Jmol script that loads the backbone (N, CA, C; Angstrom):
load data "model"
ATOM      1  N   MET A   1     147.307  31.060  75.449  1.00  0.00           N
ATOM      2  CA  MET A   1     148.110  30.578  76.531  1.00  0.00           C
ATOM      3  C   MET A   1     147.455  29.386  77.222  1.00  0.00           C
ATOM      4  N   LEU A   2     146.153  29.445  77.471  1.00  0.00           N
ATOM      5  CA  LEU A   2     145.463  28.375  78.182  1.00  0.00           C
ATOM      6  C   LEU A   2     144.637  27.515  77.231  1.00  0.00           C
ATOM      7  N   SER A   3     144.659  26.227  77.483  1.00  0.00           N
ATOM      8  CA  SER A   3     143.798  25.296  76.763  1.00  0.00           C
ATOM      9  C   SER A   3     142.472  25.166  77.479  1.00  0.00           C
ATOM     10  N   HIS A   4     142.544  24.951  78.809  1.00  0.00           N
ATOM     11  CA  HIS A   4     141.334  24.798  79.610  1.00  0.00           C
ATOM     12  C   HIS A   4     141.660  24.962  81.090  1.00  0.00           C
ATOM     13  N   VAL A   5     140.621  25.206  81.841  1.00  0.00           N
ATOM     14  CA  VAL A   5     140.689  25.280  83.297  1.00  0.00           C
ATOM     15  C   VAL A   5     139.622  24.339  83.822  1.00  0.00           C
ATOM     16  N   PHE A   6     139.986  23.500  84.793  1.00  0.00           N
ATOM     17  CA  PHE A   6     139.038  22.568  85.403  1.00  0.00           C
ATOM     18  C   PHE A   6     138.874  22.941  86.866  1.00  0.00           C
ATOM     19  N   VAL A   7     137.620  23.103  87.289  1.00  0.00           N
ATOM     20  CA  VAL A   7     137.304  23.403  88.690  1.00  0.00           C
ATOM     21  C   VAL A   7     136.541  22.210  89.254  1.00  0.00           C
ATOM     22  N   GLY A   8     137.102  21.607  90.292  1.00  0.00           N
ATOM     23  CA  GLY A   8     136.459  20.462  90.928  1.00  0.00           C
ATOM     24  C   GLY A   8     135.317  20.877  91.837  1.00  0.00           C
ATOM     25  N   VAL A   9     134.245  20.089  91.796  1.00  0.00           N
ATOM     26  CA  VAL A   9     133.062  20.372  92.602  1.00  0.00           C
ATOM     27  C   VAL A   9     132.602  19.093  93.298  1.00  0.00           C
ATOM     28  N   THR A  10     131.865  19.259  94.391  1.00  0.00           N
ATOM     29  CA  THR A  10     131.383  18.097  95.145  1.00  0.00           C
ATOM     30  C   THR A  10     129.980  17.676  94.736  1.00  0.00           C
ATOM     31  N   ASP A  11     129.146  18.626  94.354  1.00  0.00           N
ATOM     32  CA  ASP A  11     127.755  18.357  93.967  1.00  0.00           C
ATOM     33  C   ASP A  11     127.568  18.903  92.557  1.00  0.00           C
ATOM     34  N   PHE A  12     127.627  18.020  91.568  1.00  0.00           N
ATOM     35  CA  PHE A  12     127.601  18.470  90.179  1.00  0.00           C
ATOM     36  C   PHE A  12     126.306  19.197  89.823  1.00  0.00           C
ATOM     37  N   GLY A  13     125.163  18.704  90.260  1.00  0.00           N
ATOM     38  CA  GLY A  13     123.900  19.358  89.942  1.00  0.00           C
ATOM     39  C   GLY A  13     123.852  20.782  90.454  1.00  0.00           C
ATOM     40  N   ARG A  14     124.271  20.972  91.684  1.00  0.00           N
ATOM     41  CA  ARG A  14     124.297  22.311  92.290  1.00  0.00           C
ATOM     42  C   ARG A  14     125.292  23.197  91.541  1.00  0.00           C
ATOM     43  N   ALA A  15     126.471  22.648  91.271  1.00  0.00           N
ATOM     44  CA  ALA A  15     127.509  23.418  90.581  1.00  0.00           C
ATOM     45  C   ALA A  15     127.076  23.767  89.158  1.00  0.00           C
ATOM     46  N   TYR A  16     126.430  22.828  88.480  1.00  0.00           N
ATOM     47  CA  TYR A  16     125.997  23.089  87.113  1.00  0.00           C
ATOM     48  C   TYR A  16     125.000  24.243  87.085  1.00  0.00           C
ATOM     49  N   ALA A  17     124.047  24.253  87.996  1.00  0.00           N
ATOM     50  CA  ALA A  17     123.065  25.346  88.043  1.00  0.00           C
ATOM     51  C   ALA A  17     123.769  26.682  88.250  1.00  0.00           C
ATOM     52  N   PHE A  18     124.751  26.714  89.139  1.00  0.00           N
ATOM     53  CA  PHE A  18     125.521  27.926  89.415  1.00  0.00           C
ATOM     54  C   PHE A  18     126.284  28.386  88.174  1.00  0.00           C
ATOM     55  N   TYR A  19     127.079  27.490  87.598  1.00  0.00           N
ATOM     56  CA  TYR A  19     127.933  27.871  86.478  1.00  0.00           C
ATOM     57  C   TYR A  19     127.162  28.112  85.188  1.00  0.00           C
ATOM     58  N   ALA A  20     126.093  27.392  84.942  1.00  0.00           N
ATOM     59  CA  ALA A  20     125.301  27.626  83.735  1.00  0.00           C
ATOM     60  C   ALA A  20     124.741  29.052  83.746  1.00  0.00           C
ATOM     61  N   ALA A  21     124.238  29.485  84.889  1.00  0.00           N
ATOM     62  CA  ALA A  21     123.708  30.847  85.000  1.00  0.00           C
ATOM     63  C   ALA A  21     124.822  31.884  84.860  1.00  0.00           C
ATOM     64  N   LEU A  22     125.953  31.639  85.497  1.00  0.00           N
ATOM     65  CA  LEU A  22     127.081  32.568  85.436  1.00  0.00           C
ATOM     66  C   LEU A  22     127.607  32.683  84.006  1.00  0.00           C
ATOM     67  N   MET A  23     127.799  31.569  83.342  1.00  0.00           N
ATOM     68  CA  MET A  23     128.336  31.581  81.981  1.00  0.00           C
ATOM     69  C   MET A  23     127.377  32.252  81.003  1.00  0.00           C
ATOM     70  N   GLN A  24     126.090  32.095  81.222  1.00  0.00           N
ATOM     71  CA  GLN A  24     125.110  32.773  80.369  1.00  0.00           C
ATOM     72  C   GLN A  24     125.282  34.280  80.467  1.00  0.00           C
ATOM     73  N   GLU A  25     125.475  34.798  81.669  1.00  0.00           N
ATOM     74  CA  GLU A  25     125.660  36.246  81.852  1.00  0.00           C
ATOM     75  C   GLU A  25     126.930  36.748  81.178  1.00  0.00           C
ATOM     76  N   LEU A  26     127.924  35.869  81.009  1.00  0.00           N
ATOM     77  CA  LEU A  26     129.185  36.255  80.386  1.00  0.00           C
ATOM     78  C   LEU A  26     129.205  35.980  78.879  1.00  0.00           C
ATOM     79  N   GLY A  27     128.098  35.468  78.343  1.00  0.00           N
ATOM     80  CA  GLY A  27     128.008  35.210  76.920  1.00  0.00           C
ATOM     81  C   GLY A  27     128.732  33.945  76.468  1.00  0.00           C
ATOM     82  N   MET A  28     129.047  33.055  77.400  1.00  0.00           N
ATOM     83  CA  MET A  28     129.704  31.791  77.056  1.00  0.00           C
ATOM     84  C   MET A  28     128.650  30.759  76.658  1.00  0.00           C
ATOM     85  N   VAL A  29     129.035  29.838  75.805  1.00  0.00           N
ATOM     86  CA  VAL A  29     128.114  28.796  75.367  1.00  0.00           C
ATOM     87  C   VAL A  29     128.580  27.450  75.901  1.00  0.00           C
ATOM     88  N   ARG A  30     127.619  26.603  76.202  1.00  0.00           N
ATOM     89  CA  ARG A  30     127.961  25.273  76.688  1.00  0.00           C
ATOM     90  C   ARG A  30     128.461  24.431  75.523  1.00  0.00           C
ATOM     91  N   LYS A  31     129.613  23.831  75.703  1.00  0.00           N
ATOM     92  CA  LYS A  31     130.149  22.917  74.697  1.00  0.00           C
ATOM     93  C   LYS A  31     129.628  21.512  74.932  1.00  0.00           C
ATOM     94  N   PHE A  32     129.523  21.111  76.204  1.00  0.00           N
ATOM     95  CA  PHE A  32     129.016  19.775  76.506  1.00  0.00           C
ATOM     96  C   PHE A  32     128.592  19.692  77.963  1.00  0.00           C
ATOM     97  N   ARG A  33     127.814  18.675  78.241  1.00  0.00           N
ATOM     98  CA  ARG A  33     127.457  18.264  79.599  1.00  0.00           C
ATOM     99  C   ARG A  33     127.352  16.747  79.578  1.00  0.00           C
ATOM    100  N   ASP A  34     128.055  16.092  80.478  1.00  0.00           N
ATOM    101  CA  ASP A  34     128.051  14.635  80.559  1.00  0.00           C
ATOM    102  C   ASP A  34     127.776  14.238  82.006  1.00  0.00           C
ATOM    103  N   ASP A  35     126.522  13.892  82.292  1.00  0.00           N
ATOM    104  CA  ASP A  35     126.134  13.536  83.655  1.00  0.00           C
ATOM    105  C   ASP A  35     126.711  12.198  84.100  1.00  0.00           C
ATOM    106  N   SER A  36     127.167  11.371  83.183  1.00  0.00           N
ATOM    107  CA  SER A  36     127.718  10.077  83.578  1.00  0.00           C
ATOM    108  C   SER A  36     129.105  10.204  84.200  1.00  0.00           C
ATOM    109  N   ARG A  37     129.814  11.295  83.932  1.00  0.00           N
ATOM    110  CA  ARG A  37     131.169  11.451  84.467  1.00  0.00           C
ATOM    111  C   ARG A  37     131.202  12.069  85.851  1.00  0.00           C
ATOM    112  N   PRO A  38     130.566  13.005  86.340  1.00  0.00           N
ATOM    113  CA  PRO A  38     129.844  14.114  85.705  1.00  0.00           C
ATOM    114  C   PRO A  38     130.763  15.327  85.507  1.00  0.00           C
ATOM    115  N   TRP A  39     130.557  16.018  84.381  1.00  0.00           N
ATOM    116  CA  TRP A  39     131.285  17.248  84.097  1.00  0.00           C
ATOM    117  C   TRP A  39     130.623  18.009  82.970  1.00  0.00           C
ATOM    118  N   ALA A  40     130.994  19.286  82.830  1.00  0.00           N
ATOM    119  CA  ALA A  40     130.447  20.144  81.782  1.00  0.00           C
ATOM    120  C   ALA A  40     131.495  21.174  81.406  1.00  0.00           C
ATOM    121  N   GLY A  41     131.364  21.721  80.194  1.00  0.00           N
ATOM    122  CA  GLY A  41     132.323  22.715  79.737  1.00  0.00           C
ATOM    123  C   GLY A  41     131.674  23.820  78.944  1.00  0.00           C
ATOM    124  N   TRP A  42     132.245  25.017  79.040  1.00  0.00           N
ATOM    125  CA  TRP A  42     131.779  26.200  78.315  1.00  0.00           C
ATOM    126  C   TRP A  42     132.946  26.822  77.559  1.00  0.00           C
ATOM    127  N   MET A  43     132.588  27.605  76.539  1.00  0.00           N
ATOM    128  CA  MET A  43     133.592  28.303  75.731  1.00  0.00           C
ATOM    129  C   MET A  43     132.975  29.584  75.186  1.00  0.00           C
ATOM    130  N   ALA A  44     133.831  30.437  74.660  1.00  0.00           N
ATOM    131  CA  ALA A  44     133.344  31.637  73.984  1.00  0.00           C
ATOM    132  C   ALA A  44     132.625  31.210  72.707  1.00  0.00           C
ATOM    133  N   ALA A  45     131.650  31.969  72.293  1.00  0.00           N
ATOM    134  CA  ALA A  45     130.859  31.625  71.112  1.00  0.00           C
ATOM    135  C   ALA A  45     131.700  31.621  69.838  1.00  0.00           C
ATOM    136  N   ASP A  46     132.784  32.381  69.821  1.00  0.00           N
ATOM    137  CA  ASP A  46     133.577  32.531  68.598  1.00  0.00           C
ATOM    138  C   ASP A  46     134.919  31.797  68.625  1.00  0.00           C
ATOM    139  N   ALA A  47     135.161  30.956  69.645  1.00  0.00           N
ATOM    140  CA  ALA A  47     136.450  30.272  69.733  1.00  0.00           C
ATOM    141  C   ALA A  47     136.303  28.945  70.479  1.00  0.00           C
ATOM    142  N   PRO A  48     136.951  27.894  69.999  1.00  0.00           N
ATOM    143  CA  PRO A  48     136.833  26.596  70.661  1.00  0.00           C
ATOM    144  C   PRO A  48     137.673  26.464  71.931  1.00  0.00           C
ATOM    145  N   ARG A  49     138.596  27.362  72.171  1.00  0.00           N
ATOM    146  CA  ARG A  49     139.452  27.341  73.357  1.00  0.00           C
ATOM    147  C   ARG A  49     139.657  28.758  73.832  1.00  0.00           C
ATOM    148  N   PRO A  50     139.912  28.962  75.094  1.00  0.00           N
ATOM    149  CA  PRO A  50     140.013  27.952  76.145  1.00  0.00           C
ATOM    150  C   PRO A  50     138.638  27.477  76.602  1.00  0.00           C
ATOM    151  N   LEU A  51     138.635  26.329  77.218  1.00  0.00           N
ATOM    152  CA  LEU A  51     137.424  25.783  77.825  1.00  0.00           C
ATOM    153  C   LEU A  51     137.445  26.030  79.323  1.00  0.00           C
ATOM    154  N   PHE A  52     136.267  26.255  79.871  1.00  0.00           N
ATOM    155  CA  PHE A  52     136.098  26.307  81.319  1.00  0.00           C
ATOM    156  C   PHE A  52     135.288  25.078  81.698  1.00  0.00           C
ATOM    157  N   LEU A  53     135.855  24.220  82.527  1.00  0.00           N
ATOM    158  CA  LEU A  53     135.248  22.940  82.871  1.00  0.00           C
ATOM    159  C   LEU A  53     134.962  22.862  84.363  1.00  0.00           C
ATOM    160  N   VAL A  54     133.848  22.239  84.710  1.00  0.00           N
ATOM    161  CA  VAL A  54     133.541  21.928  86.107  1.00  0.00           C
ATOM    162  C   VAL A  54     133.104  20.473  86.172  1.00  0.00           C
ATOM    163  N   GLY A  55     133.445  19.836  87.281  1.00  0.00           N
ATOM    164  CA  GLY A  55     133.024  18.455  87.437  1.00  0.00           C
ATOM    165  C   GLY A  55     133.623  17.808  88.666  1.00  0.00           C
ATOM    166  N   LYS A  56     133.258  16.589  88.838  1.00  0.00           N
ATOM    167  CA  LYS A  56     133.793  15.793  89.928  1.00  0.00           C
ATOM    168  C   LYS A  56     135.212  15.385  89.546  1.00  0.00           C
ATOM    169  N   PRO A  57     136.181  15.599  90.416  1.00  0.00           N
ATOM    170  CA  PRO A  57     137.555  15.233  90.096  1.00  0.00           C
ATOM    171  C   PRO A  57     137.696  13.742  89.808  1.00  0.00           C
ATOM    172  N   TYR A  58     138.579  13.425  88.895  1.00  0.00           N
ATOM    173  CA  TYR A  58     138.806  12.047  88.486  1.00  0.00           C
ATOM    174  C   TYR A  58     139.248  11.178  89.659  1.00  0.00           C
ATOM    175  N   GLN A  59     140.081  11.737  90.514  1.00  0.00           N
ATOM    176  CA  GLN A  59     140.589  10.971  91.652  1.00  0.00           C
ATOM    177  C   GLN A  59     140.177  11.622  92.968  1.00  0.00           C
ATOM    178  N   GLY A  60     138.995  11.305  93.441  1.00  0.00           N
ATOM    179  CA  GLY A  60     138.594  11.750  94.762  1.00  0.00           C
ATOM    180  C   GLY A  60     137.696  12.959  94.811  1.00  0.00           C
ATOM    181  N   GLU A  61     137.529  13.433  96.031  1.00  0.00           N
ATOM    182  CA  GLU A  61     136.650  14.558  96.308  1.00  0.00           C
ATOM    183  C   GLU A  61     137.325  15.889  96.016  1.00  0.00           C
ATOM    184  N   ALA A  62     136.527  16.845  95.648  1.00  0.00           N
ATOM    185  CA  ALA A  62     137.010  18.196  95.401  1.00  0.00           C
ATOM    186  C   ALA A  62     137.169  18.947  96.706  1.00  0.00           C
ATOM    187  N   SER A  63     138.137  19.850  96.734  1.00  0.00           N
ATOM    188  CA  SER A  63     138.272  20.794  97.843  1.00  0.00           C
ATOM    189  C   SER A  63     138.778  22.102  97.264  1.00  0.00           C
ATOM    190  N   ALA A  64     138.280  23.195  97.795  1.00  0.00           N
ATOM    191  CA  ALA A  64     138.672  24.512  97.291  1.00  0.00           C
ATOM    192  C   ALA A  64     140.112  24.790  97.687  1.00  0.00           C
ATOM    193  N   GLY A  65     140.881  25.298  96.749  1.00  0.00           N
ATOM    194  CA  GLY A  65     142.290  25.585  97.011  1.00  0.00           C
ATOM    195  C   GLY A  65     142.490  26.935  97.656  1.00  0.00           C
ATOM    196  N   ASN A  66     143.430  26.999  98.567  1.00  0.00           N
ATOM    197  CA  ASN A  66     143.789  28.259  99.209  1.00  0.00           C
ATOM    198  C   ASN A  66     144.781  28.987  98.311  1.00  0.00           C
ATOM    199  N   GLY A  67     144.440  30.203  97.908  1.00  0.00           N
ATOM    200  CA  GLY A  67     145.310  30.986  97.053  1.00  0.00           C
ATOM    201  C   GLY A  67     145.060  30.771  95.577  1.00  0.00           C
ATOM    202  N   GLN A  68     144.106  29.945  95.224  1.00  0.00           N
ATOM    203  CA  GLN A  68     143.788  29.720  93.817  1.00  0.00           C
ATOM    204  C   GLN A  68     142.535  30.505  93.446  1.00  0.00           C
ATOM    205  N   MET A  69     142.561  31.074  92.244  1.00  0.00           N
ATOM    206  CA  MET A  69     141.417  31.831  91.768  1.00  0.00           C
ATOM    207  C   MET A  69     141.411  31.784  90.245  1.00  0.00           C
ATOM    208  N   VAL A  70     140.238  31.691  89.678  1.00  0.00           N
ATOM    209  CA  VAL A  70     140.071  31.773  88.231  1.00  0.00           C
ATOM    210  C   VAL A  70     139.357  33.094  87.944  1.00  0.00           C
ATOM    211  N   ALA A  71     139.912  33.875  87.010  1.00  0.00           N
ATOM    212  CA  ALA A  71     139.293  35.140  86.619  1.00  0.00           C
ATOM    213  C   ALA A  71     138.633  34.962  85.260  1.00  0.00           C
ATOM    214  N   LEU A  72     137.356  35.277  85.195  1.00  0.00           N
ATOM    215  CA  LEU A  72     136.563  35.146  83.972  1.00  0.00           C
ATOM    216  C   LEU A  72     136.360  36.523  83.358  1.00  0.00           C
ATOM    217  N   LEU A  73     136.605  36.629  82.079  1.00  0.00           N
ATOM    218  CA  LEU A  73     136.512  37.904  81.374  1.00  0.00           C
ATOM    219  C   LEU A  73     135.069  38.224  81.007  1.00  0.00           C
ATOM    220  N   ALA A  74     134.642  39.412  81.358  1.00  0.00           N
ATOM    221  CA  ALA A  74     133.297  39.889  81.032  1.00  0.00           C
ATOM    222  C   ALA A  74     133.397  40.929  79.918  1.00  0.00           C
ATOM    223  N   PRO A  75     132.383  41.008  79.053  1.00  0.00           N
ATOM    224  CA  PRO A  75     132.432  41.964  77.946  1.00  0.00           C
ATOM    225  C   PRO A  75     132.158  43.414  78.361  1.00  0.00           C
ATOM    226  N   SER A  76     131.613  43.613  79.563  1.00  0.00           N
ATOM    227  CA  SER A  76     131.274  44.970  80.002  1.00  0.00           C
ATOM    228  C   SER A  76     131.173  45.005  81.519  1.00  0.00           C
ATOM    229  N   ARG A  77     131.155  46.205  82.049  1.00  0.00           N
ATOM    230  CA  ARG A  77     130.965  46.363  83.497  1.00  0.00           C
ATOM    231  C   ARG A  77     129.571  45.892  83.910  1.00  0.00           C
ATOM    232  N   ALA A  78     128.592  46.143  83.052  1.00  0.00           N
ATOM    233  CA  ALA A  78     127.234  45.678  83.350  1.00  0.00           C
ATOM    234  C   ALA A  78     127.198  44.149  83.435  1.00  0.00           C
ATOM    235  N   ALA A  79     127.961  43.477  82.578  1.00  0.00           N
ATOM    236  CA  ALA A  79     128.021  42.015  82.623  1.00  0.00           C
ATOM    237  C   ALA A  79     128.667  41.530  83.915  1.00  0.00           C
ATOM    238  N   VAL A  80     129.658  42.261  84.414  1.00  0.00           N
ATOM    239  CA  VAL A  80     130.265  41.923  85.713  1.00  0.00           C
ATOM    240  C   VAL A  80     129.188  41.976  86.790  1.00  0.00           C
ATOM    241  N   GLU A  81     128.411  43.025  86.786  1.00  0.00           N
ATOM    242  CA  GLU A  81     127.368  43.186  87.793  1.00  0.00           C
ATOM    243  C   GLU A  81     126.296  42.109  87.675  1.00  0.00           C
ATOM    244  N   ARG A  82     125.880  41.792  86.456  1.00  0.00           N
ATOM    245  CA  ARG A  82     124.879  40.738  86.260  1.00  0.00           C
ATOM    246  C   ARG A  82     125.430  39.374  86.681  1.00  0.00           C
ATOM    247  N   ALA A  83     126.673  39.101  86.329  1.00  0.00           N
ATOM    248  CA  ALA A  83     127.280  37.819  86.690  1.00  0.00           C
ATOM    249  C   ALA A  83     127.399  37.682  88.203  1.00  0.00           C
ATOM    250  N   HIS A  84     127.783  38.742  88.875  1.00  0.00           N
ATOM    251  CA  HIS A  84     127.904  38.714  90.337  1.00  0.00           C
ATOM    252  C   HIS A  84     126.538  38.460  90.969  1.00  0.00           C
ATOM    253  N   ALA A  85     125.522  39.166  90.508  1.00  0.00           N
ATOM    254  CA  ALA A  85     124.169  38.978  91.043  1.00  0.00           C
ATOM    255  C   ALA A  85     123.670  37.562  90.763  1.00  0.00           C
ATOM    256  N   SER A  86     123.937  37.048  89.571  1.00  0.00           N
ATOM    257  CA  SER A  86     123.523  35.696  89.224  1.00  0.00           C
ATOM    258  C   SER A  86     124.220  34.674  90.109  1.00  0.00           C
ATOM    259  N   ALA A  87     125.499  34.873  90.344  1.00  0.00           N
ATOM    260  CA  ALA A  87     126.247  33.954  91.211  1.00  0.00           C
ATOM    261  C   ALA A  87     125.641  33.912  92.613  1.00  0.00           C
ATOM    262  N   LEU A  88     125.312  35.061  93.158  1.00  0.00           N
ATOM    263  CA  LEU A  88     124.717  35.110  94.500  1.00  0.00           C
ATOM    264  C   LEU A  88     123.344  34.455  94.508  1.00  0.00           C
ATOM    265  N   ALA A  89     122.580  34.639  93.436  1.00  0.00           N
ATOM    266  CA  ALA A  89     121.243  34.050  93.352  1.00  0.00           C
ATOM    267  C   ALA A  89     121.275  32.536  93.171  1.00  0.00           C
ATOM    268  N   HIS A  90     122.426  31.992  92.776  1.00  0.00           N
ATOM    269  CA  HIS A  90     122.537  30.560  92.526  1.00  0.00           C
ATOM    270  C   HIS A  90     123.485  29.865  93.496  1.00  0.00           C
ATOM    271  N   GLY A  91     123.570  30.372  94.714  1.00  0.00           N
ATOM    272  CA  GLY A  91     124.300  29.676  95.765  1.00  0.00           C
ATOM    273  C   GLY A  91     125.717  30.115  96.005  1.00  0.00           C
ATOM    274  N   GLY A  92     126.191  31.117  95.286  1.00  0.00           N
ATOM    275  CA  GLY A  92     127.535  31.636  95.517  1.00  0.00           C
ATOM    276  C   GLY A  92     127.554  32.632  96.654  1.00  0.00           C
ATOM    277  N   SER A  93     128.747  33.032  97.045  1.00  0.00           N
ATOM    278  CA  SER A  93     128.896  34.044  98.089  1.00  0.00           C
ATOM    279  C   SER A  93     129.840  35.136  97.608  1.00  0.00           C
ATOM    280  N   CYS A  94     129.626  36.327  98.128  1.00  0.00           N
ATOM    281  CA  CYS A  94     130.405  37.491  97.724  1.00  0.00           C
ATOM    282  C   CYS A  94     131.770  37.477  98.415  1.00  0.00           C
ATOM    283  N   ALA A  95     132.816  37.738  97.627  1.00  0.00           N
ATOM    284  CA  ALA A  95     134.166  37.894  98.176  1.00  0.00           C
ATOM    285  C   ALA A  95     134.730  39.260  97.770  1.00  0.00           C
ATOM    286  N   GLY A  96     133.876  40.119  97.231  1.00  0.00           N
ATOM    287  CA  GLY A  96     134.269  41.465  96.818  1.00  0.00           C
ATOM    288  C   GLY A  96     133.261  42.024  95.836  1.00  0.00           C
ATOM    289  N   GLN A  97     132.566  43.066  96.226  1.00  0.00           N
ATOM    290  CA  GLN A  97     131.520  43.675  95.405  1.00  0.00           C
ATOM    291  C   GLN A  97     132.060  44.169  94.067  1.00  0.00           C
ATOM    292  N   PRO A  98     131.203  44.247  93.044  1.00  0.00           N
ATOM    293  CA  PRO A  98     131.631  44.818  91.767  1.00  0.00           C
ATOM    294  C   PRO A  98     132.097  46.260  91.944  1.00  0.00           C
ATOM    295  N   GLY A  99     133.175  46.601  91.276  1.00  0.00           N
ATOM    296  CA  GLY A  99     133.669  47.961  91.339  1.00  0.00           C
ATOM    297  C   GLY A  99     135.011  48.114  90.655  1.00  0.00           C
ATOM    298  N   LEU A 100     135.396  49.368  90.494  1.00  0.00           N
ATOM    299  CA  LEU A 100     136.708  49.665  89.933  1.00  0.00           C
ATOM    300  C   LEU A 100     137.798  49.241  90.912  1.00  0.00           C
ATOM    301  N   ARG A 101     138.889  48.734  90.375  1.00  0.00           N
ATOM    302  CA  ARG A 101     140.063  48.354  91.168  1.00  0.00           C
ATOM    303  C   ARG A 101     141.272  49.052  90.518  1.00  0.00           C
ATOM    304  N   PRO A 102     141.397  50.376  90.734  1.00  0.00           N
ATOM    305  CA  PRO A 102     142.456  51.133  90.048  1.00  0.00           C
ATOM    306  C   PRO A 102     143.860  50.699  90.457  1.00  0.00           C
ATOM    307  N   GLU A 103     143.994  49.954  91.523  1.00  0.00           N
ATOM    308  CA  GLU A 103     145.318  49.458  91.902  1.00  0.00           C
ATOM    309  C   GLU A 103     145.851  48.445  90.887  1.00  0.00           C
ATOM    310  N   TYR A 104     144.949  47.865  90.071  1.00  0.00           N
ATOM    311  CA  TYR A 104     145.358  46.939  89.011  1.00  0.00           C
ATOM    312  C   TYR A 104     145.644  47.713  87.729  1.00  0.00           C
ATOM    313  N   HIS A 105     144.693  48.520  87.291  1.00  0.00           N
ATOM    314  CA  HIS A 105     144.871  49.503  86.220  1.00  0.00           C
ATOM    315  C   HIS A 105     143.613  50.379  86.211  1.00  0.00           C
ATOM    316  N   PRO A 106     143.654  51.539  85.567  1.00  0.00           N
ATOM    317  CA  PRO A 106     142.567  52.513  85.692  1.00  0.00           C
ATOM    318  C   PRO A 106     141.181  52.021  85.274  1.00  0.00           C
ATOM    319  N   HIS A 107     141.104  51.022  84.405  1.00  0.00           N
ATOM    320  CA  HIS A 107     139.801  50.599  83.893  1.00  0.00           C
ATOM    321  C   HIS A 107     139.385  49.215  84.382  1.00  0.00           C
ATOM    322  N   TYR A 108     140.143  48.650  85.307  1.00  0.00           N
ATOM    323  CA  TYR A 108     139.829  47.304  85.808  1.00  0.00           C
ATOM    324  C   TYR A 108     138.566  47.372  86.657  1.00  0.00           C
ATOM    325  N   TYR A 109     137.535  46.665  86.217  1.00  0.00           N
ATOM    326  CA  TYR A 109     136.261  46.609  86.925  1.00  0.00           C
ATOM    327  C   TYR A 109     135.995  45.142  87.225  1.00  0.00           C
ATOM    328  N   GLY A 110     135.954  44.785  88.490  1.00  0.00           N
ATOM    329  CA  GLY A 110     135.817  43.373  88.828  1.00  0.00           C
ATOM    330  C   GLY A 110     134.949  43.121  90.034  1.00  0.00           C
ATOM    331  N   ALA A 111     134.577  41.867  90.171  1.00  0.00           N
ATOM    332  CA  ALA A 111     133.834  41.373  91.332  1.00  0.00           C
ATOM    333  C   ALA A 111     134.441  40.023  91.706  1.00  0.00           C
ATOM    334  N   TYR A 112     134.444  39.732  92.989  1.00  0.00           N
ATOM    335  CA  TYR A 112     135.006  38.481  93.480  1.00  0.00           C
ATOM    336  C   TYR A 112     133.916  37.693  94.186  1.00  0.00           C
ATOM    337  N   LEU A 113     133.953  36.393  94.000  1.00  0.00           N
ATOM    338  CA  LEU A 113     132.926  35.547  94.603  1.00  0.00           C
ATOM    339  C   LEU A 113     133.467  34.146  94.809  1.00  0.00           C
ATOM    340  N   ARG A 114     132.685  33.356  95.505  1.00  0.00           N
ATOM    341  CA  ARG A 114     132.991  31.943  95.693  1.00  0.00           C
ATOM    342  C   ARG A 114     131.799  31.134  95.208  1.00  0.00           C
ATOM    343  N   ASP A 115     132.110  30.029  94.536  1.00  0.00           N
ATOM    344  CA  ASP A 115     131.043  29.143  94.085  1.00  0.00           C
ATOM    345  C   ASP A 115     130.512  28.354  95.279  1.00  0.00           C
ATOM    346  N   PRO A 116     129.484  27.537  95.117  1.00  0.00           N
ATOM    347  CA  PRO A 116     128.921  26.810  96.261  1.00  0.00           C
ATOM    348  C   PRO A 116     129.915  25.876  96.968  1.00  0.00           C
ATOM    349  N   ASP A 117     131.004  25.487  96.294  1.00  0.00           N
ATOM    350  CA  ASP A 117     132.029  24.652  96.921  1.00  0.00           C
ATOM    351  C   ASP A 117     133.146  25.464  97.558  1.00  0.00           C
ATOM    352  N   GLY A 118     133.111  26.773  97.413  1.00  0.00           N
ATOM    353  CA  GLY A 118     134.148  27.622  97.995  1.00  0.00           C
ATOM    354  C   GLY A 118     135.273  27.988  97.053  1.00  0.00           C
ATOM    355  N   ASN A 119     135.195  27.568  95.785  1.00  0.00           N
ATOM    356  CA  ASN A 119     136.209  27.957  94.804  1.00  0.00           C
ATOM    357  C   ASN A 119     136.107  29.450  94.532  1.00  0.00           C
ATOM    358  N   LYS A 120     137.247  30.150  94.581  1.00  0.00           N
ATOM    359  CA  LYS A 120     137.235  31.593  94.383  1.00  0.00           C
ATOM    360  C   LYS A 120     137.287  31.937  92.903  1.00  0.00           C
ATOM    361  N   LEU A 121     136.419  32.863  92.512  1.00  0.00           N
ATOM    362  CA  LEU A 121     136.324  33.338  91.141  1.00  0.00           C
ATOM    363  C   LEU A 121     136.368  34.857  91.118  1.00  0.00           C
ATOM    364  N   CYS A 122     136.832  35.375  90.019  1.00  0.00           N
ATOM    365  CA  CYS A 122     136.738  36.804  89.736  1.00  0.00           C
ATOM    366  C   CYS A 122     136.032  36.927  88.403  1.00  0.00           C
ATOM    367  N   VAL A 123     135.190  37.938  88.271  1.00  0.00           N
ATOM    368  CA  VAL A 123     134.609  38.303  86.989  1.00  0.00           C
ATOM    369  C   VAL A 123     135.064  39.736  86.748  1.00  0.00           C
ATOM    370  N   CYS A 124     135.716  39.972  85.612  1.00  0.00           N
ATOM    371  CA  CYS A 124     136.298  41.295  85.403  1.00  0.00           C
ATOM    372  C   CYS A 124     136.183  41.769  83.969  1.00  0.00           C
ATOM    373  N   CYS A 125     136.232  43.088  83.835  1.00  0.00           N
ATOM    374  CA  CYS A 125     136.219  43.758  82.548  1.00  0.00           C
ATOM    375  C   CYS A 125     137.371  44.754  82.546  1.00  0.00           C
ATOM    376  N   HIS A 126     138.107  44.820  81.444  1.00  0.00           N
ATOM    377  CA  HIS A 126     139.266  45.711  81.343  1.00  0.00           C
ATOM    378  C   HIS A 126     138.981  46.930  80.476  1.00  0.00           C
ATOM    379  N   ARG A 127     137.768  47.072  79.998  1.00  0.00           N
ATOM    380  CA  ARG A 127     137.424  48.155  79.084  1.00  0.00           C
ATOM    381  C   ARG A 127     137.101  49.450  79.814  1.00  0.00           C
ATOM    382  N   GLU A 128     137.451  50.540  79.164  1.00  0.00           N
ATOM    383  CA  GLU A 128     137.050  51.853  79.635  1.00  0.00           C
ATOM    384  C   GLU A 128     135.590  52.059  79.249  1.00  0.00           C
ATOM    385  N   GLU A 129     134.808  52.630  80.157  1.00  0.00           N
ATOM    386  CA  GLU A 129     133.401  52.905  79.839  1.00  0.00           C
ATOM    387  C   GLU A 129     133.081  54.334  80.192  1.00  0.00           C
TER     388      GLU A 129
END
end "model"
wireframe off; spacefill off
backbone 0.3
color backbone group
């Protein structure tokens, strides 16, 4: 369904440190980093799409959107917890502790956070454990 998602950031170096650590915890691999633009992209190790991209917007400054959120798929509940902890250690803020969210479905395990620019993210796992 998705080709890619682009998240605008104001400080690429800060954002790259945050997202590189987060993507590592989720098992994503970096496809590229271009400091001249600046932007970077990650993908699953076994598929070229979708891409998750961060960078300075082409036209102007980035601002976090109200009501917008990107949910990143984690391979396990433990990965959700590691990703959440990594995000907090790299300048993110908590918007919802890791835990079951049975209001979505019985096995939905997620955590909510904001990146250093205030972009809202979810890291979630749908597997029964």
